[in-house]
NUGU-271231 format. One line per 10 residues: their letters; for each residue y, x, z of N, C-alpha, C, O. Coordinates in nm, 2 decimals, decimal comma. Layout:
# NUGU-271231
a	Y X Z Y X Z Y X Z Y X Z  ...;
END
This chain:
# NUGU-271231
xxxxxxxxxx	3,61 14,03 6,28 3,63 13,96 6,11 3,77 13,90 6,13 3,79 13,82 6,22  3,87 13,95 6,05 4,02 13,87 6,05 3,97 13,74 5,97 3,88 13,71 5,90  4,11 13,68 6,03 4,06 13,52 5,99 4,14 13,51 5,80 4,24 13,56 5,75  4,02 13,39 5,75 4,06 13,40 5,64 4,20 13,30 5,58 4,26 13,24 5,67  4,23 13,28 5,48 4,27 13,19 5,43 4,45 13,21 5,38 4,49 13,32 5,34  4,51 13,14 5,39 4,67 13,21 5,31 4,73 13,29 5,38 4,70 13,28 5,50  4,84 13,39 5,35 4,90 13,42 5,40 5,06 13,48 5,34 5,10 13,60 5,36  5,12 13,41 5,28 5,26 13,38 5,24 5,33 13,52 5,31 5,35 13,51 5,43  5,35 13,65 5,25 5,38 13,74 5,26 5,55 13,74 5,21 5,63 13,81 5,28  5,59 13,66 5,12 5,73 13,66 5,06 5,74 13,59 4,95 5,65 13,60 4,87;
xxxxxxxxxx	5,85 13,51 4,93 5,87 13,42 4,83 6,00 13,48 4,76 6,08 13,57 4,80  6,01 13,42 4,66 6,17 13,45 4,59 6,17 13,32 4,48 6,07 13,26 4,46  6,30 13,31 4,41 6,35 13,20 4,32 6,35 13,32 4,20 6,39 13,43 4,22  6,31 13,26 4,08 6,31 13,36 3,96 6,36 13,27 3,82 6,28 13,20 3,75  6,48 13,28 3,82 6,51 13,19 3,71 6,46 13,25 3,57 6,53 13,35 3,54  6,39 13,23 3,50 6,37 13,25 3,37 6,41 13,23 3,22 6,39 13,12 3,18  6,46 13,30 3,15 6,50 13,25 3,03 6,40 13,19 2,95 6,32 13,27 2,88  6,39 13,02 2,95 6,29 12,97 2,89 6,37 12,83 2,78 6,49 12,82 2,76  6,26 12,75 2,73 6,25 12,68 2,67 6,31 12,55 2,74 6,37 12,47 2,67  6,30 12,54 2,87 6,28 12,41 2,93 6,44 12,44 3,01 6,45 12,43 3,13;
xxxxxxxxxx	6,51 12,46 2,96 6,66 12,48 3,04 6,69 12,55 3,15 6,66 12,66 3,19  6,76 12,47 3,20 6,79 12,54 3,38 6,63 12,54 3,46 6,62 12,63 3,54  6,54 12,48 3,44 6,41 12,46 3,52 6,35 12,59 3,55 6,33 12,67 3,46  6,31 12,60 3,67 6,23 12,75 3,68 6,13 12,71 3,78 6,14 12,60 3,85  6,02 12,82 3,79 5,90 12,79 3,91 6,02 12,93 4,02 6,11 13,02 4,01  5,94 12,86 4,13 5,96 12,89 4,26 5,84 13,00 4,24 5,75 12,98 4,17  5,86 13,07 4,29 5,76 13,22 4,27 5,74 13,26 4,40 5,83 13,30 4,47  5,60 13,26 4,46 5,56 13,31 4,58 5,47 13,45 4,56 5,41 13,48 4,45  5,47 13,49 4,63 5,36 13,67 4,63 5,26 13,59 4,76 5,32 13,55 4,86  5,10 13,56 4,75 5,07 13,49 4,84 4,93 13,65 4,82 4,88 13,71 4,73;
xxxxxxxxxx	4,92 13,68 4,98 4,79 13,77 4,99 4,68 13,69 5,10 4,72 13,63 5,20  4,57 13,72 5,07 4,45 13,64 5,12 4,32 13,74 5,14 4,26 13,81 5,05  4,28 13,72 5,26 4,13 13,83 5,26 4,02 13,74 5,22 3,99 13,63 5,25  3,95 13,84 5,10 3,88 13,82 5,00 3,73 13,77 5,10 3,69 13,83 5,20  3,67 13,67 5,05 3,57 13,63 5,15 3,46 13,74 5,09 3,38 13,77 5,18  3,44 13,79 4,98 3,32 13,85 4,95 3,32 14,01 5,02 3,23 14,08 5,05  3,46 14,02 5,02 3,44 14,22 5,08 3,54 14,22 5,21 3,53 14,32 5,28  3,63 14,13 5,24 3,70 14,10 5,38 3,85 14,22 5,32 3,93 14,26 5,40  3,84 14,27 5,18 3,96 14,32 5,15 4,09 14,23 5,13 4,08 14,11 5,10  4,23 14,28 5,13 4,32 14,17 5,10 4,35 14,20 4,92 4,35 14,29 4,84;
xxxxxxxxxx	4,38 14,07 4,91 4,41 14,05 4,76 4,52 13,95 4,75 4,56 13,87 4,85  4,56 13,96 4,63 4,70 13,88 4,62 4,72 13,80 4,51 4,62 13,80 4,43  4,82 13,72 4,47 4,81 13,62 4,35 4,96 13,56 4,37 4,99 13,54 4,48  5,05 13,54 4,29 5,13 13,48 4,26 5,12 13,32 4,23 5,06 13,27 4,14  5,22 13,25 4,33 5,20 13,12 4,33 5,32 13,07 4,25 5,42 13,14 4,28  5,35 12,99 4,17 5,48 12,92 4,08 5,48 12,78 4,18 5,36 12,75 4,22  5,57 12,69 4,23 5,58 12,59 4,26 5,72 12,49 4,12 5,83 12,54 4,09  5,68 12,41 4,09 5,80 12,35 4,02 5,89 12,30 4,09 5,87 12,27 4,21  6,02 12,29 4,01 6,13 12,21 4,07 6,07 12,08 4,12 5,97 12,01 4,08  6,19 12,07 4,25 6,16 11,97 4,33 6,03 11,91 4,38 6,03 11,79 4,41;
xxxxxxxxxx	5,90 12,00 4,38 5,78 11,99 4,41 5,77 11,92 4,51 5,85 11,93 4,61  5,66 11,81 4,51 5,62 11,71 4,58 5,50 11,73 4,65 5,41 11,68 4,58  5,43 11,78 4,78 5,34 11,81 4,79 5,26 11,72 4,83 5,16 11,74 4,89  5,30 11,56 4,78 5,26 11,46 4,87 5,17 11,37 4,72 5,10 11,27 4,72  5,21 11,45 4,59 5,18 11,39 4,50 5,07 11,50 4,43 5,08 11,62 4,45  4,97 11,43 4,33 4,89 11,49 4,27 4,96 11,60 4,18 5,07 11,57 4,13  4,90 11,74 4,17 4,98 11,82 4,03 4,85 11,89 3,96 4,75 11,93 4,02  4,86 11,90 3,85 4,74 11,99 3,75 4,83 12,12 3,80 4,95 12,13 3,83  4,67 12,23 3,82 4,73 12,38 3,78 4,68 12,45 3,65 4,59 12,42 3,58  4,76 12,54 3,65 4,76 12,68 3,55 4,75 12,75 3,60 4,84 12,78 3,68;
xxxxxxxxxx	4,58 12,84 3,59 4,56 12,95 3,65 4,62 13,07 3,53 4,57 13,03 3,43  4,68 13,19 3,51 4,70 13,25 3,39 4,64 13,40 3,42 4,66 13,45 3,53  4,60 13,43 3,35 4,45 13,56 3,38 4,56 13,69 3,28 4,57 13,68 3,15  4,64 13,80 3,35 4,70 13,93 3,33 4,58 14,00 3,24 4,46 13,98 3,24  4,65 14,12 3,14 4,58 14,20 3,04 4,51 14,33 3,12 4,52 14,34 3,24  4,47 14,38 3,07 4,47 14,54 3,11 4,53 14,60 3,13 4,60 14,65 3,04  4,54 14,67 3,29 4,68 14,81 3,26 4,75 14,72 3,35 4,83 14,78 3,41  4,75 14,56 3,39 4,88 14,48 3,41 4,80 14,47 3,54 4,69 14,53 3,58  4,88 14,35 3,61 4,88 14,31 3,78 4,89 14,15 3,75 4,88 14,10 3,63  4,91 14,09 3,85 4,93 13,96 3,89 5,10 13,91 3,85 5,13 13,79 3,86;
xxxxxxxxxx	5,17 13,97 3,83 5,35 13,96 3,78 5,30 13,97 3,65 5,39 13,89 3,61  5,22 14,00 3,52 5,25 13,98 3,41 5,33 13,85 3,35 5,44 13,84 3,29  5,22 13,74 3,39 5,26 13,61 3,34 5,36 13,56 3,44 5,41 13,45 3,43  5,39 13,63 3,52 5,49 13,54 3,64 5,64 13,61 3,59 5,74 13,56 3,64  5,66 13,72 3,51 5,79 13,76 3,46 5,82 13,84 3,35 5,93 13,87 3,31  5,65 13,88 3,25 5,70 13,92 3,12 5,77 13,86 3,05 5,76 13,74 3,06  5,88 13,92 2,93 5,91 13,83 2,86 5,85 13,81 2,70 5,91 13,74 2,61  5,71 13,88 2,68 5,63 13,87 2,58 5,64 13,72 2,54 5,70 13,63 2,61  5,59 13,68 2,42 5,57 13,57 2,38 5,47 13,51 2,49 5,50 13,42 2,58  5,35 13,56 2,48 5,23 13,44 2,55 5,31 13,44 2,71 5,36 13,33 2,74;
xxxxxxxxxx	5,31 13,51 2,79 5,37 13,49 2,89 5,49 13,43 2,94 5,49 13,36 3,04  5,60 13,44 2,86 5,70 13,34 2,85 5,64 13,17 2,82 5,65 13,07 2,89  5,57 13,18 2,68 5,51 13,02 2,67 5,41 12,94 2,79 5,40 12,82 2,80  5,33 13,06 2,89 5,26 12,96 2,94 5,36 12,94 3,09 5,32 12,85 3,16  5,46 13,00 3,12 5,58 12,98 3,16 5,60 12,83 3,21 5,58 12,76 3,31  5,68 12,81 3,01 5,75 12,74 3,00 5,64 12,59 3,02 5,70 12,48 3,06  5,50 12,58 2,99 5,42 12,50 2,95 5,39 12,45 3,09 5,34 12,34 3,10  5,42 12,54 3,20 5,38 12,50 3,34 5,51 12,45 3,38 5,48 12,33 3,41  5,64 12,46 3,39 5,74 12,39 3,40 5,72 12,28 3,33 5,72 12,17 3,39  5,71 12,27 3,22 5,72 12,15 3,12 5,64 12,02 3,16 5,66 11,90 3,14;
xxxxxxxxxx	5,53 12,08 3,24 5,41 11,96 3,28 5,39 11,97 3,43 5,29 11,96 3,49  5,52 12,01 3,49 5,52 11,99 3,63 5,36 12,03 3,72 5,30 11,96 3,81  5,32 12,19 3,65 5,20 12,23 3,68 5,21 12,35 3,84 5,30 12,44 3,83  5,15 12,35 3,92 5,11 12,44 4,00 5,11 12,59 3,90 5,01 12,59 3,84  5,17 12,67 3,88 5,14 12,81 3,81 5,07 12,91 3,91 5,13 12,94 4,02  4,96 12,96 3,88 4,86 13,03 3,99 4,91 13,20 3,89 4,99 13,18 3,79  4,87 13,30 3,90 4,84 13,44 3,81 4,80 13,53 3,95 4,87 13,56 4,05  4,67 13,55 3,93 4,61 13,65 4,08 4,59 13,76 3,96 4,59 13,77 3,84  4,56 13,87 4,09 4,54 14,01 4,05 4,43 13,98 4,03 4,41 14,01 3,91  4,34 13,94 4,07 4,19 13,91 4,00 4,11 14,08 4,00 4,02 14,11 3,92;
xxxxxxxxxx	4,17 14,16 4,10 4,10 14,30 4,13 4,21 14,38 4,04 4,19 14,50 4,04  4,30 14,33 3,98 4,38 14,41 3,95 4,38 14,44 3,79 4,38 14,35 3,70  4,39 14,58 3,77 4,43 14,61 3,64 4,36 14,65 3,58 4,40 14,66 3,47  4,24 14,70 3,60 4,08 14,69 3,55 3,97 14,58 3,56 3,86 14,63 3,54  3,98 14,45 3,59 3,93 14,36 3,62 3,84 14,32 3,54 3,73 14,36 3,56  3,86 14,24 3,42 3,70 14,22 3,34 3,66 14,08 3,36 3,59 14,01 3,29  3,71 14,06 3,49 3,61 13,94 3,56 3,46 13,98 3,58 3,37 13,93 3,52  3,44 14,09 3,68 3,38 14,09 3,74 3,29 14,03 3,85 3,31 13,91 3,88  3,19 14,08 3,91 3,16 13,98 4,06 3,29 13,95 4,14 3,33 13,84 4,15  3,36 14,04 4,20 3,44 14,05 4,32 3,55 14,00 4,23 3,63 13,94 4,31;
xxxxxxxxxx	3,59 14,00 4,14 3,72 13,93 4,05 3,67 13,76 4,08 3,73 13,67 4,14  3,53 13,75 4,00 3,48 13,62 3,98 3,51 13,55 4,14 3,60 13,48 4,17  3,44 13,59 4,22 3,42 13,51 4,35 3,60 13,51 4,43 3,63 13,42 4,50  3,69 13,62 4,41 3,84 13,59 4,47 3,88 13,45 4,36 3,90 13,35 4,42  3,89 13,43 4,24 3,92 13,32 4,18 3,86 13,21 4,26 3,94 13,12 4,30  3,71 13,19 4,27 3,66 13,09 4,28 3,70 13,02 4,46 3,70 12,91 4,51  3,73 13,17 4,51 3,84 13,13 4,65 3,95 13,07 4,63 3,97 12,97 4,70  4,04 13,11 4,54 4,17 13,08 4,53 4,19 12,94 4,50 4,28 12,87 4,55  4,05 12,89 4,41 4,09 12,77 4,34 4,05 12,66 4,46 4,11 12,56 4,50  3,93 12,71 4,52 3,88 12,62 4,68 3,99 12,62 4,79 4,00 12,51 4,86;
xxxxxxxxxx	4,09 12,75 4,82 4,19 12,73 4,93 4,29 12,63 4,84 4,28 12,51 4,87  4,36 12,67 4,73 4,44 12,56 4,68 4,43 12,44 4,67 4,52 12,37 4,65  4,31 12,40 4,68 4,26 12,26 4,67 4,23 12,21 4,82 4,22 12,09 4,83  4,23 12,28 4,92 4,23 12,24 5,06 4,40 12,24 5,12 4,43 12,19 5,23  4,47 12,31 5,01 4,60 12,31 5,05 4,71 12,21 4,98 4,82 12,17 5,02  4,64 12,18 4,84 4,77 12,10 4,76 4,68 11,98 4,71 4,56 12,01 4,72  4,71 11,87 4,65 4,64 11,78 4,60 4,64 11,81 4,43 4,72 11,76 4,35  4,53 11,92 4,41 4,52 11,95 4,28 4,44 11,83 4,21 4,35 11,77 4,25  4,51 11,82 4,09 4,40 11,67 4,00 4,34 11,77 3,88 4,23 11,73 3,84  4,38 11,89 3,82 4,26 11,93 3,72 4,32 12,07 3,72 4,44 12,08 3,75;
xxxxxxxxxx	4,25 12,20 3,67 4,30 12,30 3,68 4,24 12,39 3,56 4,13 12,42 3,53  4,37 12,41 3,50 4,34 12,48 3,35 4,35 12,63 3,37 4,43 12,69 3,44  4,26 12,70 3,29 4,27 12,86 3,30 4,30 12,90 3,13 4,26 12,84 3,02  4,39 13,02 3,16 4,45 13,07 3,05 4,46 13,22 3,07 4,48 13,26 3,18  4,45 13,33 2,96 4,50 13,45 2,98 4,50 13,48 2,85 4,48 13,40 2,76  4,54 13,65 2,83 4,54 13,73 2,72 4,48 13,84 2,69 4,49 13,92 2,79  4,43 13,90 2,60 4,36 14,04 2,59 4,24 14,02 2,68 4,16 13,93 2,66  4,23 14,11 2,78 4,14 14,10 2,90 4,16 13,96 2,97 4,05 13,91 3,01  4,29 13,90 3,00 4,28 13,79 3,06 4,21 13,68 2,99 4,16 13,59 3,05  4,21 13,68 2,88 4,17 13,59 2,75 4,01 13,61 2,79 3,95 13,52 2,85;
xxxxxxxxxx	3,95 13,72 2,75 3,79 13,73 2,80 3,79 13,71 2,91 3,69 13,63 2,90  3,82 13,71 3,03 3,83 13,70 3,14 3,83 13,56 3,13 3,73 13,50 3,16  3,93 13,48 3,11 3,90 13,29 3,11 3,75 13,23 3,05 3,68 13,13 3,08  3,74 13,33 2,94 3,58 13,24 2,92 3,47 13,26 3,01 3,41 13,17 3,07  3,47 13,40 3,02 3,40 13,42 3,14 3,38 13,36 3,27 3,27 13,32 3,32  3,51 13,37 3,31 3,49 13,27 3,42 3,42 13,11 3,41 3,33 13,05 3,47  3,52 13,04 3,28 3,47 12,91 3,26 3,32 12,93 3,21 3,25 12,85 3,27  3,23 13,02 3,13 3,09 13,00 3,13 3,04 12,97 3,24 2,96 12,88 3,26  3,11 13,10 3,35 3,03 13,09 3,47 3,03 12,97 3,60 2,94 12,95 3,68  3,14 12,91 3,58 3,21 12,81 3,67 3,25 12,69 3,56 3,37 12,67 3,57;
xxxxxxxxxx	3,21 12,62 3,48 3,25 12,50 3,42 3,27 12,38 3,51 3,33 12,29 3,45  3,24 12,37 3,59 3,25 12,28 3,70 3,42 12,28 3,77 3,48 12,19 3,82  3,44 12,39 3,74 3,59 12,40 3,81 3,70 12,38 3,73 3,81 12,35 3,77  3,67 12,41 3,61 3,73 12,44 3,49 3,77 12,30 3,37 3,69 12,25 3,29  3,92 12,26 3,38 3,88 12,14 3,27 3,97 12,15 3,15 4,01 12,06 3,08  3,98 12,28 3,13 4,06 12,33 2,98 4,10 12,49 2,97 4,20 12,53 3,02  4,04 12,54 2,92 4,03 12,69 2,91 4,10 12,73 2,79 4,06 12,66 2,69  4,22 12,87 2,74 4,29 12,87 2,59 4,26 13,04 2,67 4,28 13,10 2,77  4,18 13,05 2,51 4,18 13,23 2,54 4,26 13,30 2,40 4,24 13,26 2,29  4,34 13,40 2,46 4,42 13,46 2,39 4,40 13,58 2,35 4,41 13,66 2,44;
xxxxxxxxxx	4,38 13,61 2,25 4,32 13,73 2,20 4,19 13,84 2,30 4,19 13,96 2,33  4,10 13,73 2,32 4,03 13,75 2,37 3,85 13,81 2,34 3,83 13,79 2,22  3,74 13,86 2,38 3,64 13,86 2,34 3,56 13,77 2,41 3,59 13,74 2,53  3,47 13,72 2,36 3,33 13,65 2,43 3,21 13,69 2,43 3,13 13,63 2,48  3,18 13,84 2,35 3,04 13,90 2,37 3,11 14,01 2,44 3,23 14,04 2,43  3,03 14,07 2,54 3,04 14,20 2,60 2,90 14,29 2,58 2,88 14,40 2,63  2,82 14,25 2,52 2,74 14,32 2,48 2,77 14,37 2,37 2,72 14,48 2,33  2,86 14,30 2,29 2,91 14,35 2,10 3,04 14,46 2,17 3,07 14,57 2,12  3,13 14,41 2,30 3,24 14,47 2,28 3,22 14,65 2,35 3,15 14,69 2,44  3,31 14,71 2,27 3,31 14,85 2,28 3,43 14,91 2,33 3,44 15,03 2,33;
xxxxxxxxxx	3,50 14,85 2,36 3,65 14,92 2,41 3,64 14,88 2,60 3,59 14,78 2,67  3,72 15,00 2,64 3,72 15,00 2,80 3,61 15,00 2,85 3,59 14,93 2,95  3,52 15,08 2,77 3,39 15,03 2,87 3,36 15,14 3,02 3,24 15,13 3,07  3,44 15,21 3,07 3,44 15,27 3,19 3,49 15,19 3,28 3,45 15,20 3,39  3,59 15,12 3,25 3,69 15,01 3,32 3,57 14,91 3,35 3,55 14,87 3,47  3,50 14,87 3,23 3,44 14,74 3,26 3,30 14,77 3,31 3,23 14,67 3,35  3,24 14,92 3,31 3,13 14,98 3,42 3,15 14,91 3,56 3,08 14,83 3,63  3,26 14,98 3,58 3,34 15,00 3,71 3,28 14,85 3,76 3,19 14,80 3,83  3,41 14,78 3,67 3,40 14,63 3,73 3,26 14,54 3,73 3,25 14,46 3,83  3,15 14,56 3,63 3,06 14,50 3,63 2,92 14,54 3,70 2,83 14,46 3,71;
xxxxxxxxxx	2,92 14,69 3,74 2,85 14,77 3,82 2,79 14,84 3,76 2,79 14,95 3,81  2,72 14,83 3,63 2,64 14,91 3,57 2,70 14,92 3,43 2,81 14,86 3,42  2,63 14,99 3,33 2,68 15,01 3,21 2,58 14,84 3,16 2,50 14,78 3,23  2,63 14,82 3,00 2,53 14,74 2,96 2,41 14,75 2,90 2,33 14,66 2,88  2,36 14,93 2,88 2,23 14,96 2,90 2,14 14,93 2,96 2,03 14,89 2,93  2,22 14,95 3,14 2,20 14,96 3,24 2,17 14,83 3,31 2,10 14,83 3,41  2,22 14,72 3,27 2,26 14,60 3,33 2,27 14,49 3,20 2,39 14,44 3,20  2,20 14,44 3,10 2,21 14,39 2,99 2,22 14,26 3,03 2,27 14,19 2,94  2,19 14,21 3,11 2,13 14,06 3,15 2,31 14,03 3,23 2,38 13,92 3,21  2,35 14,15 3,30 2,49 14,12 3,38 2,60 14,06 3,26 2,66 13,95 3,27;
xxxxxxxxxx	2,61 14,15 3,15 2,69 14,17 3,05 2,64 14,05 2,96 2,73 13,97 2,93  2,52 14,00 2,91 2,49 13,86 2,86 2,57 13,75 2,96 2,66 13,69 2,92  2,53 13,72 3,09 2,59 13,65 3,19 2,74 13,61 3,12 2,76 13,50 3,06  2,82 13,71 3,13 2,98 13,69 3,10 3,01 13,69 3,02 3,13 13,72 3,01  2,93 13,66 2,89 2,98 13,65 2,77 2,96 13,52 2,71 2,86 13,48 2,64  3,08 13,42 2,73 3,10 13,31 2,68 2,98 13,28 2,56 2,91 13,18 2,57  2,96 13,36 2,47 2,92 13,32 2,32 2,82 13,29 2,37 2,82 13,16 2,35  2,69 13,32 2,45 2,57 13,27 2,50 2,55 13,17 2,56 2,43 13,14 2,58  2,68 13,08 2,61 2,66 12,96 2,68 2,77 12,87 2,65 2,86 12,81 2,72  2,75 12,86 2,48 2,82 12,73 2,45 2,78 12,61 2,50 2,87 12,53 2,51;
xxxxxxxxxx	2,66 12,58 2,53 2,69 12,45 2,57 2,75 12,41 2,73 2,76 12,30 2,77  2,78 12,52 2,81 2,87 12,48 2,89 3,02 12,45 2,87 3,08 12,37 2,94  3,07 12,52 2,75 3,17 12,49 2,71 3,22 12,32 2,67 3,28 12,30 2,56  3,19 12,20 2,77 3,22 12,07 2,71 3,38 12,01 2,75 3,43 11,90 2,76  3,45 12,15 2,77 3,58 12,12 2,82 3,68 12,13 2,68 3,63 12,15 2,58  3,80 12,12 2,69 3,86 12,13 2,58 3,93 12,26 2,58 4,02 12,28 2,66  3,89 12,36 2,48 3,88 12,52 2,46 4,00 12,52 2,29 4,02 12,45 2,18  4,07 12,64 2,37 4,15 12,71 2,21 4,15 12,79 2,24 4,16 12,82 2,35  4,14 12,89 2,11 4,15 13,01 2,11 4,31 13,07 2,01 4,39 13,01 1,94  4,32 13,19 2,05 4,40 13,25 1,93 4,32 13,40 1,94 4,26 13,46 2,03;
xxxxxxxxxx	4,37 13,42 1,76 4,31 13,57 1,72 4,35 13,62 1,63 4,38 13,54 1,55  4,36 13,72 1,60 4,40 13,83 1,49 4,31 13,91 1,37 4,24 14,01 1,40  4,32 13,87 1,27 4,24 13,96 1,17 4,25 14,09 1,20 4,14 14,14 1,22  4,36 14,15 1,22 4,39 14,27 1,25 4,41 14,37 1,41 4,47 14,46 1,45  4,31 14,27 1,44 4,32 14,30 1,62 4,17 14,40 1,62 4,05 14,38 1,63  4,27 14,54 1,62 4,15 14,63 1,64 4,09 14,65 1,82 3,98 14,70 1,87  4,23 14,58 1,89 4,17 14,63 2,02 4,11 14,54 2,09 4,12 14,57 2,21  4,05 14,41 2,06 3,96 14,27 2,11 3,94 14,23 1,98 4,01 14,14 1,94  3,84 14,28 1,86 3,82 14,20 1,74 3,84 14,06 1,79 3,84 14,02 1,91  3,85 13,98 1,68 3,85 13,85 1,67 3,67 13,78 1,65 3,64 13,66 1,68;
xxxxxxxxxx	3,60 13,85 1,62 3,46 13,81 1,57 3,38 13,71 1,66 3,34 13,60 1,62  3,37 13,77 1,79 3,30 13,72 1,84 3,35 13,54 1,89 3,29 13,43 1,90  3,51 13,57 1,93 3,53 13,40 1,92 3,55 13,33 1,79 3,55 13,21 1,79  3,56 13,38 1,70 3,51 13,29 1,57 3,40 13,27 1,56 3,38 13,18 1,48  3,27 13,32 1,61 3,16 13,25 1,60 3,14 13,15 1,72 3,06 13,06 1,71  3,20 13,18 1,83 3,21 13,07 1,92 3,24 12,98 1,91 3,19 12,88 1,98  3,38 12,96 1,79 3,44 12,84 1,78 3,37 12,77 1,70 3,35 12,65 1,71  3,31 12,85 1,59 3,20 12,78 1,49 3,06 12,70 1,55 3,02 12,61 1,49  3,01 12,74 1,68 2,90 12,69 1,75 2,95 12,56 1,81 2,89 12,46 1,78  3,05 12,56 1,88 3,12 12,47 1,98 3,15 12,37 1,86 3,15 12,25 1,90;
xxxxxxxxxx	3,18 12,39 1,72 3,21 12,29 1,63 3,09 12,19 1,57 3,09 12,07 1,53  2,96 12,30 1,58 2,84 12,25 1,54 2,82 12,15 1,61 2,77 12,05 1,57  2,85 12,17 1,77 2,77 12,08 1,88 2,87 11,99 1,91 2,88 11,97 2,03  2,97 11,93 1,81 3,07 11,82 1,80 3,14 11,84 1,92 3,14 11,75 2,01  3,19 11,95 1,93 3,31 11,97 2,05 3,42 12,10 1,98 3,45 12,20 2,04  3,44 12,07 1,89 3,54 12,15 1,83 3,69 12,19 1,90 3,78 12,12 1,94  3,67 12,33 1,91 3,79 12,39 1,95 3,93 12,37 1,88 3,93 12,32 1,77  4,03 12,42 1,93 4,14 12,46 1,84 4,12 12,62 1,85 4,11 12,69 1,95  4,12 12,65 1,69 4,10 12,80 1,67 4,22 12,85 1,58 4,21 12,82 1,46  4,30 12,91 1,62 4,46 12,94 1,56 4,44 13,12 1,55 4,48 13,21 1,62;
xxxxxxxxxx	4,36 13,12 1,44 4,32 13,26 1,36 4,44 13,31 1,27 4,47 13,25 1,17  4,51 13,40 1,30 4,60 13,47 1,20 4,52 13,60 1,10 4,47 13,70 1,15  4,53 13,59 0,99 4,45 13,68 0,94 4,52 13,79 0,94 4,45 13,89 0,96  4,67 13,81 0,92 4,73 13,91 0,94 4,78 13,97 1,06 4,85 14,07 1,06  4,74 13,89 1,17 4,76 13,91 1,30 4,73 14,06 1,39 4,64 14,14 1,35  4,78 14,08 1,47 4,73 14,19 1,55 4,68 14,15 1,73 4,63 14,04 1,75  4,70 14,20 1,79 4,65 14,19 1,95 4,82 14,13 2,01 4,90 14,20 2,06  4,82 14,03 1,98 4,92 13,98 2,02 4,95 13,82 1,99 4,91 13,80 1,88  5,00 13,70 2,06 5,04 13,63 1,99 5,12 13,56 2,03 5,15 13,56 2,15  5,20 13,44 1,91 5,32 13,40 1,92 5,38 13,30 2,04 5,28 13,27 2,11;
xxxxxxxxxx	5,46 13,26 2,08 5,54 13,18 2,15 5,46 13,05 2,08 5,40 12,98 2,16  5,47 13,03 1,96 5,43 12,89 1,93 5,29 12,85 1,91 5,26 12,74 1,88  5,18 12,97 1,91 5,02 13,00 1,91 5,05 12,94 2,05 5,03 12,82 2,07  5,09 13,00 2,13 5,05 12,98 2,25 5,08 12,87 2,34 5,01 12,84 2,44  5,17 12,80 2,29 5,21 12,70 2,32 5,14 12,59 2,29 5,12 12,50 2,37  5,09 12,59 2,15 4,99 12,53 2,11 4,85 12,48 2,15 4,79 12,37 2,15  4,81 12,60 2,18 4,70 12,69 2,24 4,70 12,58 2,38 4,61 12,50 2,40  4,78 12,59 2,45 4,78 12,55 2,60 4,83 12,38 2,59 4,79 12,30 2,68  4,91 12,34 2,48 4,89 12,20 2,50 4,79 12,13 2,45 4,79 12,01 2,48  4,68 12,19 2,36 4,58 12,11 2,31 4,44 12,13 2,44 4,34 12,05 2,43;
xxxxxxxxxx	4,45 12,23 2,53 4,35 12,20 2,61 4,37 12,08 2,72 4,28 12,03 2,79  4,54 12,04 2,74 4,55 11,90 2,80 4,47 11,76 2,81 4,46 11,68 2,90  4,39 11,78 2,61 4,35 11,66 2,56 4,23 11,68 2,52 4,17 11,79 2,49  4,18 11,56 2,53 4,02 11,57 2,50 4,03 11,66 2,32 4,13 11,66 2,24  3,92 11,71 2,30 3,94 11,78 2,18 3,92 11,64 2,03 3,86 11,53 2,06  3,95 11,65 1,96 3,93 11,54 1,82 3,80 11,57 1,77 3,72 11,67 1,81  3,78 11,48 1,68 3,63 11,44 1,58 3,64 11,56 1,50 3,53 11,61 1,47  3,74 11,60 1,46 3,73 11,70 1,36 3,79 11,82 1,44 3,86 11,83 1,54  3,74 11,94 1,34 3,80 12,07 1,40 3,91 12,10 1,33 3,90 12,10 1,20  4,06 12,13 1,43 4,14 12,15 1,44 4,20 12,29 1,40 4,30 12,34 1,45;
xxxxx	4,10 12,34 1,28 4,14 12,48 1,31 4,26 12,54 1,21 4,31 12,49 1,11  4,31 12,65 1,27 4,41 12,68 1,17 4,43 12,82 1,11 4,45 12,89 1,21  4,44 12,89 1,01 4,39 12,96 0,96 4,55 13,02 0,90 4,61 12,92 0,85  4,62 13,11 0,88 4,75 13,16 0,81 4,73 13,31 0,84 4,68 13,37 0,93  4,77 13,35 0,73 4,82 13,49 0,72 4,93 13,59 0,83 4,96 13,71 0,80;
END
C-alpha cells in the first residue's frame, strides 16, 4: 500500500491581475493518495505572501464547475474566480482548489471523501482556524452538498449559481449518475442526502447564494426556497438574486457573498433582488 499524505510535485508563483495591487498567491500543485480508493488525486494550494506557518490562518476552498478542474478558480479570469482569489489574498487565507474527482464531480461519495481528507491533512500541516467553502455552478451545488453532509467542518458557505435539490435537477444526469453511482430513480435517498434543501437544520453557519432568474442551466428555484427556509428558521442567508441574470455571477456579487460568510448572519434577511 502506498504511503498516504502530501506530495508536492510542483510549485509556481502566479501574479494575477486583481484588485489587491501587487499581492498574489503562491500556487502549488499538490498530489495525494486518496484514502477511499488509493488513487492519485490533486488540488491547488495557494499561500498568501509572507506566509507564516506559525500563525493561524483561515482557509477558503473553491470548487470548480462542470467540465473544468482544479485550475479554474486558481487561474480563470472570469469574475467569480477572480473575486475568490482576491478575497483570499485580502484576508490572508490559504486558498485551496481541489479537483474533487475533476470535470464531472457533482460531489459524489469519492469526491466527498477526498475533500474530507484534504481538510484533515491541511489541519495536520498548518494551523487552520476556520474553513470556508465556495463554488460556482457544479461547484456551488457541491459546496451546498458537502456542507449539508459535513456541517461540522465548514464555518461558512457561498454557493454561486448552484442547485440545492438533486431530486428536482434534470441537467447533466449522465455525469451525476456516474458520480452518485445510480440514477435518482434507482437511489432516491442518495440524491436526497446530497440535496441541501432537505437539510436546512444543518446550515447553522453563515450562508450566501447568488442566482439568476434567467439561468436555465442551473435554475434558481431550489436555492431561493432554501434561503426562505433558513430565514424562517432565524438564520437568514445573503441571497443575491438577479431577476435578469443568467448562469454567472458578477465580481461584485461574488465578493459580497464571500464577505458575508466571514461574519455571523444578521437578525434580518439581507436579501438583494435586482434586475
